[in-house]
N, CA, C and O atoms as CSV, one atom per row, in Angstrom:
chain,resi,resn,atom,element,x,y,z
A,1,UNK,N,N,-16.643,-3.612,-1.991
A,1,UNK,CA,C,-15.992,-3.666,-3.281
A,1,UNK,C,C,-15.148,-4.932,-3.362
A,1,UNK,O,O,-14.768,-5.524,-2.352
A,2,UNK,N,N,-14.873,-5.320,-4.592
A,2,UNK,CA,C,-14.029,-6.477,-4.845
A,2,UNK,C,C,-12.973,-6.131,-5.895
A,2,UNK,O,O,-13.203,-5.316,-6.789
A,3,UNK,N,N,-11.818,-6.767,-5.764
A,3,UNK,CA,C,-10.788,-6.731,-6.799
A,3,UNK,C,C,-10.732,-8.140,-7.383
A,3,UNK,O,O,-10.595,-9.118,-6.649
A,4,UNK,N,N,-10.840,-8.237,-8.711
A,4,UNK,CA,C,-10.931,-9.534,-9.383
A,4,UNK,C,C,-9.926,-9.580,-10.526
A,4,UNK,O,O,-9.807,-8.641,-11.313
A,5,UNK,N,N,-9.212,-10.689,-10.597
A,5,UNK,CA,C,-8.321,-10.914,-11.731
A,5,UNK,C,C,-8.363,-12.379,-12.125
A,5,UNK,O,O,-8.364,-13.267,-11.271
A,6,UNK,N,N,-8.396,-12.617,-13.412
A,6,UNK,CA,C,-8.391,-13.976,-13.944
A,6,UNK,C,C,-9.534,-14.807,-13.357
A,6,UNK,O,O,-9.398,-16.009,-13.128
A,7,UNK,N,N,-10.680,-14.126,-13.118
A,7,UNK,CA,C,-11.871,-14.798,-12.619
A,7,UNK,C,C,-11.890,-15.080,-11.131
A,7,UNK,O,O,-12.818,-15.723,-10.641
A,8,UNK,N,N,-10.889,-14.615,-10.400
A,8,UNK,CA,C,-10.825,-14.884,-8.965
A,8,UNK,C,C,-10.847,-13.587,-8.169
A,8,UNK,O,O,-10.187,-12.613,-8.529
A,9,UNK,N,N,-11.608,-13.587,-7.090
A,9,UNK,CA,C,-11.631,-12.446,-6.181
A,9,UNK,C,C,-10.340,-12.468,-5.372
A,9,UNK,O,O,-10.022,-13.462,-4.718
A,10,UNK,N,N,-9.604,-11.368,-5.423
A,10,UNK,CA,C,-8.333,-11.297,-4.698
A,10,UNK,C,C,-8.393,-10.346,-3.505
A,10,UNK,O,O,-7.487,-10.326,-2.672
A,11,UNK,N,N,-9.479,-9.549,-3.427
A,11,UNK,CA,C,-9.699,-8.680,-2.260
A,11,UNK,C,C,-11.182,-8.321,-2.196
A,11,UNK,O,O,-11.836,-8.130,-3.221
A,12,UNK,N,N,-11.696,-8.233,-0.973
A,12,UNK,CA,C,-13.088,-7.836,-0.748
A,12,UNK,C,C,-13.140,-6.967,0.494
A,12,UNK,O,O,-12.584,-7.328,1.531
A,13,UNK,N,N,-13.809,-5.818,0.395
A,13,UNK,CA,C,-13.966,-4.950,1.564
A,13,UNK,C,C,-15.019,-3.880,1.306
A,13,UNK,O,O,-15.224,-3.447,0.172
A,14,UNK,N,N,-15.679,-3.466,2.374
A,14,UNK,CA,C,-16.568,-2.294,2.333
A,14,UNK,C,C,-15.838,-1.054,2.831
A,14,UNK,O,O,-16.369,0.054,2.762
A,15,UNK,N,N,-14.623,-1.240,3.332
A,15,UNK,CA,C,-13.817,-0.148,3.881
A,15,UNK,C,C,-12.774,0.268,2.844
A,15,UNK,O,O,-11.636,-0.200,2.869
A,16,UNK,N,N,-13.177,1.144,1.941
A,16,UNK,CA,C,-12.336,1.565,0.825
A,16,UNK,C,C,-11.989,3.047,0.962
A,16,UNK,O,O,-12.842,3.864,1.310
A,17,UNK,N,N,-10.741,3.380,0.688
A,17,UNK,CA,C,-10.299,4.771,0.599
A,17,UNK,C,C,-9.950,5.015,-0.869
A,17,UNK,O,O,-9.163,4.273,-1.455
A,18,UNK,N,N,-10.532,6.046,-1.453
A,18,UNK,CA,C,-10.267,6.348,-2.865
A,18,UNK,C,C,-9.347,7.555,-2.966
A,18,UNK,O,O,-9.623,8.617,-2.408
A,19,UNK,N,N,-8.252,7.370,-3.690
A,19,UNK,CA,C,-7.277,8.435,-3.923
A,19,UNK,C,C,-6.925,8.426,-5.404
A,19,UNK,O,O,-6.542,7.392,-5.950
A,20,UNK,N,N,-7.055,9.564,-6.042
A,20,UNK,CA,C,-6.749,9.708,-7.468
A,20,UNK,C,C,-7.464,8.655,-8.317
A,20,UNK,O,O,-6.906,8.140,-9.286
A,21,UNK,N,N,-8.703,8.344,-7.939
A,21,UNK,CA,C,-9.511,7.388,-8.690
A,21,UNK,C,C,-9.201,5.937,-8.418
A,21,UNK,O,O,-9.812,5.057,-9.025
A,22,UNK,N,N,-8.265,5.656,-7.520
A,22,UNK,CA,C,-7.898,4.279,-7.181
A,22,UNK,C,C,-8.498,3.891,-5.838
A,22,UNK,O,O,-8.427,4.643,-4.866
A,23,UNK,N,N,-9.096,2.692,-5.804
A,23,UNK,CA,C,-9.668,2.156,-4.568
A,23,UNK,C,C,-8.574,1.437,-3.794
A,23,UNK,O,O,-7.970,0.489,-4.296
A,24,UNK,N,N,-8.320,1.889,-2.573
A,24,UNK,CA,C,-7.329,1.262,-1.712
A,24,UNK,C,C,-8.050,0.368,-0.703
A,24,UNK,O,O,-8.849,0.835,0.108
A,25,UNK,N,N,-7.745,-0.935,-0.776
A,25,UNK,CA,C,-8.331,-1.941,0.095
A,25,UNK,C,C,-7.461,-2.119,1.336
A,25,UNK,O,O,-6.242,-1.971,1.253
A,26,UNK,N,N,-8.064,-2.436,2.488
A,26,UNK,CA,C,-7.236,-2.764,3.654
A,26,UNK,C,C,-6.367,-3.991,3.349
A,26,UNK,O,O,-6.821,-4.924,2.687
A,27,UNK,N,N,-5.157,-3.986,3.817
A,27,UNK,CA,C,-4.246,-5.102,3.549
A,27,UNK,C,C,-4.813,-6.438,4.001
A,27,UNK,O,O,-4.595,-7.460,3.350
A,28,UNK,N,N,-5.541,-6.434,5.117
A,28,UNK,CA,C,-6.071,-7.701,5.619
A,28,UNK,C,C,-7.253,-8.229,4.805
A,28,UNK,O,O,-7.760,-9.315,5.088
A,29,UNK,N,N,-7.699,-7.468,3.790
A,29,UNK,CA,C,-8.790,-7.945,2.927
A,29,UNK,C,C,-8.270,-8.730,1.727
A,29,UNK,O,O,-9.059,-9.273,0.954
A,30,UNK,N,N,-6.941,-8.794,1.563
A,30,UNK,CA,C,-6.350,-9.489,0.428
A,30,UNK,C,C,-6.353,-11.000,0.635
A,30,UNK,O,O,-6.189,-11.478,1.758
A,31,UNK,N,N,-6.538,-11.741,-0.437
A,31,UNK,CA,C,-6.375,-13.193,-0.416
A,31,UNK,C,C,-4.872,-13.471,-0.433
A,31,UNK,O,O,-4.225,-13.240,-1.454
A,32,UNK,N,N,-4.302,-13.960,0.666
A,32,UNK,CA,C,-2.850,-14.134,0.729
A,32,UNK,C,C,-2.316,-15.132,-0.300
A,32,UNK,O,O,-1.136,-15.083,-0.644
A,33,UNK,N,N,-3.159,-16.027,-0.790
A,33,UNK,CA,C,-2.732,-16.992,-1.796
A,33,UNK,C,C,-2.523,-16.331,-3.161
A,33,UNK,O,O,-1.855,-16.896,-4.027
A,34,UNK,N,N,-3.092,-15.140,-3.352
A,34,UNK,CA,C,-3.053,-14.463,-4.659
A,34,UNK,C,C,-2.029,-13.343,-4.742
A,34,UNK,O,O,-1.923,-12.677,-5.772
A,35,UNK,N,N,-1.279,-13.129,-3.674
A,35,UNK,CA,C,-0.365,-11.985,-3.603
A,35,UNK,C,C,1.049,-12.471,-3.307
A,35,UNK,O,O,1.264,-13.259,-2.386
A,36,UNK,N,N,2.013,-11.991,-4.099
A,36,UNK,CA,C,3.428,-12.291,-3.836
A,36,UNK,C,C,4.214,-10.984,-3.871
A,36,UNK,O,O,3.984,-10.150,-4.746
A,37,UNK,N,N,5.126,-10.799,-2.940
A,37,UNK,CA,C,5.922,-9.568,-2.934
A,37,UNK,C,C,6.752,-9.416,-4.208
A,37,UNK,O,O,7.233,-10.395,-4.780
A,38,UNK,N,N,6.904,-8.183,-4.626
A,38,UNK,CA,C,7.753,-7.827,-5.759
A,38,UNK,C,C,8.864,-6.923,-5.232
A,38,UNK,O,O,8.675,-6.231,-4.232
A,39,UNK,N,N,9.995,-6.924,-5.881
A,39,UNK,CA,C,11.078,-6.023,-5.480
A,39,UNK,C,C,10.953,-4.653,-6.141
A,39,UNK,O,O,11.742,-3.752,-5.855
A,40,UNK,N,N,9.965,-4.491,-7.027
A,40,UNK,CA,C,9.798,-3.237,-7.752
A,40,UNK,C,C,9.382,-2.107,-6.804
A,40,UNK,O,O,8.603,-2.316,-5.874
A,41,UNK,N,N,9.909,-0.923,-7.053
A,41,UNK,CA,C,9.574,0.280,-6.280
A,41,UNK,C,C,9.380,1.443,-7.249
A,41,UNK,O,O,9.967,1.464,-8.332
A,42,UNK,N,N,8.562,2.397,-6.856
A,42,UNK,CA,C,8.442,3.650,-7.601
A,42,UNK,C,C,8.222,4.761,-6.580
A,42,UNK,O,O,8.030,4.500,-5.393
A,43,UNK,N,N,8.254,5.994,-7.056
A,43,UNK,CA,C,8.142,7.123,-6.136
A,43,UNK,C,C,7.064,8.092,-6.605
A,43,UNK,O,O,6.968,8.413,-7.789
A,44,UNK,N,N,6.269,8.543,-5.667
A,44,UNK,CA,C,5.270,9.588,-5.909
A,44,UNK,C,C,5.656,10.777,-5.037
A,44,UNK,O,O,5.931,10.623,-3.847
A,45,UNK,N,N,5.673,11.955,-5.634
A,45,UNK,CA,C,6.093,13.151,-4.928
A,45,UNK,C,C,5.307,13.455,-3.669
A,45,UNK,O,O,5.876,13.971,-2.707
A,46,UNK,N,N,4.016,13.153,-3.643
A,46,UNK,CA,C,3.231,13.500,-2.453
A,46,UNK,C,C,2.820,12.300,-1.613
A,46,UNK,O,O,2.376,12.472,-0.478
A,47,UNK,N,N,2.959,11.075,-2.148
A,47,UNK,CA,C,2.594,9.887,-1.366
A,47,UNK,C,C,3.810,9.152,-0.804
A,47,UNK,O,O,3.726,8.546,0.264
A,48,UNK,N,N,4.931,9.201,-1.508
A,48,UNK,CA,C,6.132,8.534,-1.027
A,48,UNK,C,C,6.546,7.380,-1.916
A,48,UNK,O,O,6.239,7.367,-3.108
A,49,UNK,N,N,7.245,6.405,-1.339
A,49,UNK,CA,C,7.742,5.264,-2.099
A,49,UNK,C,C,6.701,4.150,-2.126
A,49,UNK,O,O,6.239,3.681,-1.086
A,50,UNK,N,N,6.343,3.738,-3.342
A,50,UNK,CA,C,5.389,2.645,-3.528
A,50,UNK,C,C,6.133,1.329,-3.644
A,50,UNK,O,O,7.165,1.232,-4.308
A,51,UNK,N,N,5.594,0.330,-2.992
A,51,UNK,CA,C,6.064,-1.041,-3.108
A,51,UNK,C,C,4.987,-1.817,-3.858
A,51,UNK,O,O,3.830,-1.399,-3.891
A,52,UNK,N,N,5.359,-2.942,-4.459
A,52,UNK,CA,C,4.428,-3.663,-5.329
A,52,UNK,C,C,4.277,-5.124,-4.932
A,52,UNK,O,O,5.143,-5.720,-4.291
A,53,UNK,N,N,3.135,-5.675,-5.341
A,53,UNK,CA,C,2.874,-7.107,-5.251
A,53,UNK,C,C,2.599,-7.619,-6.654
A,53,UNK,O,O,2.052,-6.899,-7.490
A,54,UNK,N,N,2.977,-8.857,-6.910
A,54,UNK,CA,C,2.513,-9.562,-8.090
A,54,UNK,C,C,1.212,-10.256,-7.701
A,54,UNK,O,O,1.091,-10.783,-6.595
A,55,UNK,N,N,0.245,-10.255,-8.610
A,55,UNK,CA,C,-1.004,-10.978,-8.389
A,55,UNK,C,C,-0.872,-12.313,-9.116
A,55,UNK,O,O,-0.536,-12.355,-10.299
A,56,UNK,N,N,-1.140,-13.397,-8.401
A,56,UNK,CA,C,-0.969,-14.739,-8.954
A,56,UNK,C,C,-2.274,-15.518,-8.809
A,56,UNK,O,O,-2.779,-15.706,-7.701
A,57,UNK,N,N,-2.813,-15.968,-9.943
A,57,UNK,CA,C,-4.057,-16.737,-9.945
A,57,UNK,C,C,-3.913,-17.890,-10.927
A,57,UNK,O,O,-3.564,-17.691,-12.090
A,58,UNK,N,N,-4.183,-19.084,-10.450
A,58,UNK,CA,C,-4.122,-20.285,-11.295
A,58,UNK,C,C,-2.800,-20.392,-12.060
A,58,UNK,O,O,-2.779,-20.759,-13.235
A,59,UNK,N,N,-1.714,-20.069,-11.386
A,59,UNK,CA,C,-0.400,-20.178,-11.999
A,59,UNK,C,C,-0.021,-19.041,-12.928
A,59,UNK,O,O,1.103,-19.003,-13.429
A,60,UNK,N,N,-0.938,-18.115,-13.165
A,60,UNK,CA,C,-0.630,-16.958,-14.014
A,60,UNK,C,C,-0.238,-15.773,-13.133
A,60,UNK,O,O,-0.845,-15.526,-12.091
A,61,UNK,N,N,0.788,-15.047,-13.575
A,61,UNK,CA,C,1.317,-13.929,-12.793
A,61,UNK,C,C,1.025,-12.612,-13.502
A,61,UNK,O,O,1.319,-12.452,-14.687
A,62,UNK,N,N,0.448,-11.680,-12.768
A,62,UNK,CA,C,0.242,-10.317,-13.235
A,62,UNK,C,C,1.240,-9.465,-12.433
A,62,UNK,O,O,0.948,-9.020,-11.323
A,63,UNK,N,N,2.419,-9.253,-13.024
A,63,UNK,CA,C,3.529,-8.603,-12.320
A,63,UNK,C,C,3.194,-7.165,-11.934
A,63,UNK,O,O,2.693,-6.382,-12.741
A,64,UNK,N,N,3.482,-6.848,-10.692
A,64,UNK,CA,C,3.321,-5.481,-10.152
A,64,UNK,C,C,1.908,-4.945,-10.328
A,64,UNK,O,O,1.735,-3.753,-10.584
A,65,UNK,N,N,0.901,-5.791,-10.196
A,65,UNK,CA,C,-0.486,-5.377,-10.414
A,65,UNK,C,C,-1.138,-4.779,-9.169
A,65,UNK,O,O,-2.277,-4.316,-9.222
A,66,UNK,N,N,-0.421,-4.790,-8.058
A,66,UNK,CA,C,-0.921,-4.182,-6.830
A,66,UNK,C,C,0.201,-3.346,-6.224
A,66,UNK,O,O,1.378,-3.690,-6.334
A,67,UNK,N,N,-0.177,-2.255,-5.591
A,67,UNK,CA,C,0.849,-1.421,-4.959
A,67,UNK,C,C,0.344,-0.873,-3.636
A,67,UNK,O,O,-0.857,-0.799,-3.374
A,68,UNK,N,N,1.317,-0.490,-2.812
A,68,UNK,CA,C,1.007,0.063,-1.496
A,68,UNK,C,C,2.148,0.962,-1.057
A,68,UNK,O,O,3.252,0.906,-1.600
A,69,UNK,N,N,1.864,1.787,-0.072
A,69,UNK,CA,C,2.857,2.706,0.485
A,69,UNK,C,C,3.081,2.316,1.951
A,69,UNK,O,O,2.264,2.667,2.803
A,70,UNK,N,N,4.162,1.602,2.264
A,70,UNK,CA,C,4.365,1.163,3.641
A,70,UNK,C,C,4.593,2.315,4.617
A,70,UNK,O,O,4.295,2.195,5.805
A,71,UNK,N,N,5.119,3.421,4.118
A,71,UNK,CA,C,5.374,4.587,4.965
A,71,UNK,C,C,5.002,5.853,4.188
A,71,UNK,O,O,5.876,6.625,3.795
A,72,UNK,N,N,3.684,6.063,3.967
A,72,UNK,CA,C,3.286,7.215,3.150
A,72,UNK,C,C,3.615,8.541,3.829
A,72,UNK,O,O,3.708,8.640,5.053
A,73,UNK,N,N,3.785,9.542,2.994
A,73,UNK,CA,C,3.992,10.893,3.511
A,73,UNK,C,C,2.720,11.352,4.234
A,73,UNK,O,O,1.654,10.778,4.015
A,74,UNK,N,N,2.814,12.371,5.088
A,74,UNK,CA,C,1.656,12.799,5.873
A,74,UNK,C,C,0.401,13.108,5.034
A,74,UNK,O,O,-0.713,12.823,5.473
A,75,UNK,N,N,0.566,13.672,3.865
A,75,UNK,CA,C,-0.591,14.011,3.027
A,75,UNK,C,C,-1.349,12.769,2.557
A,75,UNK,O,O,-2.514,12.859,2.172
A,76,UNK,N,N,-0.689,11.616,2.588
A,76,UNK,CA,C,-1.311,10.372,2.121
A,76,UNK,C,C,-1.525,9.385,3.270
A,76,UNK,O,O,-1.642,8.182,3.036
A,77,UNK,N,N,-1.578,9.869,4.478
A,77,UNK,CA,C,-1.698,8.992,5.656
A,77,UNK,C,C,-2.914,8.069,5.586
A,77,UNK,O,O,-2.892,6.981,6.162
A,78,UNK,N,N,-3.960,8.481,4.899
A,78,UNK,CA,C,-5.182,7.664,4.819
A,78,UNK,C,C,-4.974,6.337,4.097
A,78,UNK,O,O,-5.797,5.433,4.243
A,79,UNK,N,N,-3.898,6.194,3.321
A,79,UNK,CA,C,-3.697,4.938,2.592
A,79,UNK,C,C,-2.664,4.021,3.263
A,79,UNK,O,O,-2.299,2.985,2.707
A,80,UNK,N,N,-2.207,4.397,4.432
A,80,UNK,CA,C,-1.299,3.511,5.180
A,80,UNK,C,C,-2.035,2.197,5.457
A,80,UNK,O,O,-3.182,2.204,5.905
A,81,UNK,N,N,-1.370,1.075,5.190
A,81,UNK,CA,C,-1.974,-0.226,5.440
A,81,UNK,C,C,-2.998,-0.643,4.400
A,81,UNK,O,O,-3.820,-1.524,4.650
A,82,UNK,N,N,-2.950,0.000,3.212
A,82,UNK,CA,C,-3.921,-0.276,2.155
A,82,UNK,C,C,-3.219,-0.590,0.838
A,82,UNK,O,O,-2.070,-0.209,0.617
A,83,UNK,N,N,-3.938,-1.291,-0.022
A,83,UNK,CA,C,-3.394,-1.756,-1.298
A,83,UNK,C,C,-4.354,-1.394,-2.422
A,83,UNK,O,O,-5.569,-1.523,-2.273
A,84,UNK,N,N,-3.804,-0.937,-3.553
A,84,UNK,CA,C,-4.600,-0.622,-4.745
A,84,UNK,C,C,-4.149,-1.523,-5.896
A,84,UNK,O,O,-3.092,-2.151,-5.834
A,85,UNK,N,N,-4.972,-1.572,-6.947
A,85,UNK,CA,C,-4.732,-2.479,-8.065
A,85,UNK,C,C,-4.804,-1.755,-9.400
A,85,UNK,O,O,-5.411,-0.691,-9.518
A,86,UNK,N,N,-4.171,-2.355,-10.403
A,86,UNK,CA,C,-4.240,-1.885,-11.790
A,86,UNK,C,C,-3.865,-3.043,-12.684
A,86,UNK,O,O,-3.925,-4.195,-12.252
A,87,UNK,N,N,-3.474,-2.767,-13.938
A,87,UNK,CA,C,-2.998,-3.781,-14.878
A,87,UNK,C,C,-4.009,-4.906,-15.108
A,87,UNK,O,O,-3.666,-6.087,-15.075
A,88,UNK,N,N,-5.252,-4.515,-15.338
A,88,UNK,CA,C,-6.274,-5.489,-15.682
A,88,UNK,C,C,-7.052,-6.058,-14.508
A,88,UNK,O,O,-7.997,-6.821,-14.711
A,89,UNK,N,N,-6.679,-5.704,-13.291
A,89,UNK,CA,C,-7.452,-6.135,-12.136
A,89,UNK,C,C,-8.734,-5.288,-12.105
A,89,UNK,O,O,-8.670,-4.060,-12.061
A,90,UNK,N,N,-9.876,-5.944,-12.127
A,90,UNK,CA,C,-11.153,-5.243,-12.094
A,90,UNK,C,C,-11.511,-4.911,-10.661
A,90,UNK,O,O,-11.454,-5.775,-9.785
A,91,UNK,N,N,-11.878,-3.665,-10.418
A,91,UNK,CA,C,-12.333,-3.239,-9.095
A,91,UNK,C,C,-13.759,-2.777,-9.259
A,91,UNK,O,O,-14.056,-1.845,-10.006
A,92,UNK,N,N,-14.634,-3.453,-8.542
A,92,UNK,CA,C,-16.061,-3.096,-8.619
A,92,UNK,C,C,-16.763,-3.301,-7.312
A,92,UNK,O,O,-17.963,-3.048,-7.210
């Protein structure tokens, strides 16, 4: 699978975990040039605290378009070390 935004592939992997319809890519499959840390956080009752990345391509920023759980709760252990996308990022 690939995650694409603004015409650029930002992640590629055959090792995908799907949770709630979202494809979680291994962190090491991300293009490091396209990802910048965000200070934004949110909370999911069964997964834990989500941290976010901004996706940056050709100088354009898609704020908080990627998220991950650095310390997921036990029920979500399968997504540890993985990143998912939204906000216009195409996953195919």
